[in-house]
N, C-alpha and C positions, 0 to 999 in steps of 0.2 A: 383187576382181573378181566379176562376177555370171555367172549361167548364160546360155546362148544365148537369144535372143528371136526369135520368128518374124517380128515386125513391125519393119522398119527404123526406123519412127518412134520406137520405144521405146529405140533405141540412144542417143539424145541425152541423156535424163535419166539413163540408166544410166551413161554416161560422166561426166556432171557430178557426180552424187552419189558414185559410187565413187571418182573421182579426188580429190574433196574429202576423202573418208575415207582413201584409201590413200596417195596421194602426199604428204599433209600431216598426215594424220590422226591420218591410220592414222592406277627406276634402282637398280641395285646401288650400293654406295658408289662414287661416280663417280670412276673412275680413267681420265679421258678425255684428260688432257693428255699424250699419248704423245710428241708433238713440240712443245715450246713455240713454236717458230718458226712453226708452222702453226695455232696456237690461233685459233679463230674460224672455221675453214673445214673442215666435215666432208666435203667433196667432193674436194678437190684435194691431191695429194701434192707438187706443185710449183706455183710462182707462185700462192699463195693470194690470194683476194680478202678484203677487209675485211668480214667478216660479223658478228662480235661473239661474245665468249665465252659470254654468257648465252644467246644464240640457238642457238649450237652445242650447249650443254649441254641445252637443251630438245629440240633435234632428236634428240640421242642418247638422251635419256631416253625419248622416244616410240618411235623406230624401232630403237634398239639394245637398249634394256632393257625396253621395254613398261611404263614406269612413268608413268602419266598424272598422278597428283598431283604428282610431282616436276616433270614438264614444265610444269604450270600455275604452279608456284612460279618456275621459271626464266623462263617467259614474262612474268610480271609484272615481274621484274627487267629483262628484255630491253626491254620497252616503256618502262620508266623510263630505262634507261641507254643503250639503242640504238634510239631512236625512229625512226631513218631506215632500219631494216632491214626490207624487205618480207617476208622469210621468217618473221619472228616473227608478223606479222599473219596470214599465210597459215596458220600452225599454229594460231593462236587461232581462226581461222574454221573449221578442221577440227574442233577440239575442240568448238566451239559446235554444229556439225552433228551430231556424235556425241551431244551432250547434248540435241538437239532444241531448242536455244535459237535461234530464228529471228531474234530481234532482234540478238543478238550476231553471228550469221552475217552478217547484212546489214552491221552496223557494221564488222567486221573484213575482210569482202570489199572494201568501199569503201576501207579503209585500205591493203589490199594493193595495190589498183590505184593509189591516190594516191601511195604511197611508191615503187612501181615506176616510175611516170612521172617522179617527181622524181629518181630514181637514174640515169636515162638519160644526162644530160650527164657525170656522173663515172664511171659504170661502165655503158657502153651494153649490154654483154652481159647482165648480170644485170638491168639496168633494163628492157630489152625482154622478157626472160624473165618477170619478175614482173608486168609489165604484162599479158602474156598470161595468167598465172595469175590475176591480178585479174579480168580479163574472164571467165575460166572460172568463178571463184567467184561472180561476179555472175550468171552464167547459172544456177548452182545455186540462188541466191536466187530468181530468177525462177520456176524450176520448183517450188520448195517453196511459193512464195506464190501462184502462178497455177494450178498444177496442170499436168498433161501437155498437155491439149487447148489451153488458152489460152497456156501458157508456151513451147511448142515453137517457134513462129515467132520470138519474141524471143530464145530460146536460140540458134537458128540464126544470128541476127545477131551475137550474142556470139561464137559459135564461129568465124565468119569473122575477127573481130578477134583471137581467140586465135591462129589460124594465121598471120595477118599479122605479129604481133609475134614469134612463134616463128621465122618465116622471117628476120626481121631479126636475131634473136639468132644463128641458125645461120650467117648470112652473115658474122658477126664471128668465130665460132669453132665450126666444125661439129663438132669432136671434144671440146668441153668436157664434162666428166663430169656437172656439175649439169644442164646443158641436156639431155643425153642421158638422164639418169635420168628427168626429168619428161616429156620427149617420148616416151621409151621406154615408160613406163607407159601413156601415152595411145595410142600405136600398138598396144600389146598389147591394150588394151580393144577397139579397133576390129577387130583381127585375130581376136579370140575371138568377136566378135559379128556380124561380117559375112563371108559365105561367099566373097567375092571377094578378101579381104585375105589376106596371107601371114603367118601367125604365125611361121614359121621365120625369115623375113627380119627381122621385128621383134625376135625373140629374139636373133638374131645381132648386130644393131645395139646392143641394150641391153648384151649381154655384152661387146662389143668396146670400147665407149667410155664407158659409164656408171660412176658410183661414188656412194657407197661399195658395196663388193662384197656386203655382207650384204643390202642392199636390192635389188641386182641379182638375187642368188640367190632371194630371197623373191619378187620379181616374176615371175621365170621359173617358179618352182614354182606360183604362183597361175595363171599362164597354162596350164601343162600340166594342172593340176587341172581347169580349166574346159573344156579341150579333151578331157578324159577320157583323157589320156595319163598314167596314174597312175604307172607305173614311172619315167618321166622326172621327174614331179613329186616323187616320193619322193627321187630322187637330188639334186635341187636344194634341197629342204627340209632334207635332211641336211647339205648344204654350208652352208646358212644357220645351222643349229644349231651347227656348229663355231665360228662367229665370233660368234654371239649366243646363247650357251647359257643366259643368264639371262633371256631374253625369253619370257614365257609365251605370247605370241601365236604364236610359232614352233611350240610344241608343239601348240597348237590347230590350226594349219594341218596339221601332220603327222598329227594324229588324224583330221582330215577325209579326208586322202588315204588313210590306212590303212583307214579305214572303207569308202570307196568301192572300194578295191582288194580288200578282204576280201570284200565282197559280190560283186564281179565274179568272183573266183576261188573263191568259196564256201569261204573259209579262216577258220575260227573263231580260229586263232592270230592272224591279222592283226586281226580284230575285237577280240580281247583286248588286242593292242598299241595299238590305237586308243583303247580305254577307258583304258589306262595313261597315254597322252599327254593325253587330256582331263583326267585326274586331275592330271597334272603341271602343266598350265596353270592349273588351279583352285587349286593351292597358293599362287598369288600373286594371287588374285582381288581382294584389297584394293587392288591397284594398277591394276586395270582398270576401265573404265566399267561401270556396273551393267547396262546393257542388253546389253553384250557378255558379261558373266558369265551372265546369264539364257540367252543364246543357246548358250553353251558347255554349260551344264547341260542344256538341252533336247536338244542333239545327243548328249551323253553318254548320256542316258536312252534315246534311240533306239538307240544302239549296244548298250546293255545288252539291249534287247529282241531285237536280232539275235543276241546271244550266248546267249539263252535261248529258242530257238524253241519 
């Protein structure tokens, strides 16, 4: 998530790019087949959908373990063995965005939309959901290609289609955890950036109906961080750490929260804890994108300067 913006016009590219990074983007020795009967669906504890083992492995490598090289390997297998799964292409688009590979972003955004549309007859819930995601990613492509001034009108057109298909998915199963995770992140982005939106209502919806829990906790921690409600952000990031303790990105998020809280409360102890969490995130820098590593190192350096006034 991003900081608040004074201009409502800037909310559109913020939502597009951040969602592309966070909701899809955003491994230890993979011990992920907890329940073989549910293999291939990281969202549902009952009535699983056919998503695919390689796609699920990639999803968990990114979001549960924060291991991007492993995710890339699983996604190559997914595209080969599970070519009709739109989530795989959505994650490929996210990784392309993180790597600033605009050609691949365009390619995999189109594939997400195409496979989402093809899925509608057999799985209308997920078909409509990923048709919405495909339009969202296509909007991100427009913004990156055309820029804010020229791209916003086209992005608005895409966003109307996003919500049209999200509404169709919601009409099929309003409490579906995968739908509520994706829509929940989008609602939180709006709530954080628009003064008339209700973040507490969005958080409640995400917490009640979305899954998996570790991404719910992470999303709520991000929202509270951006709302500058740091004690609540710290509570939820600690909950996420309990279930994804091997993910370096969670320690990065905790470090950000502790740094801000330490500054606010003028606590050198919290600043030192923030530095320790930056360091913990960097112990696994080999599995993170290089630009993210540079960002963590930069923020760590800033925290050290605060600790040595």
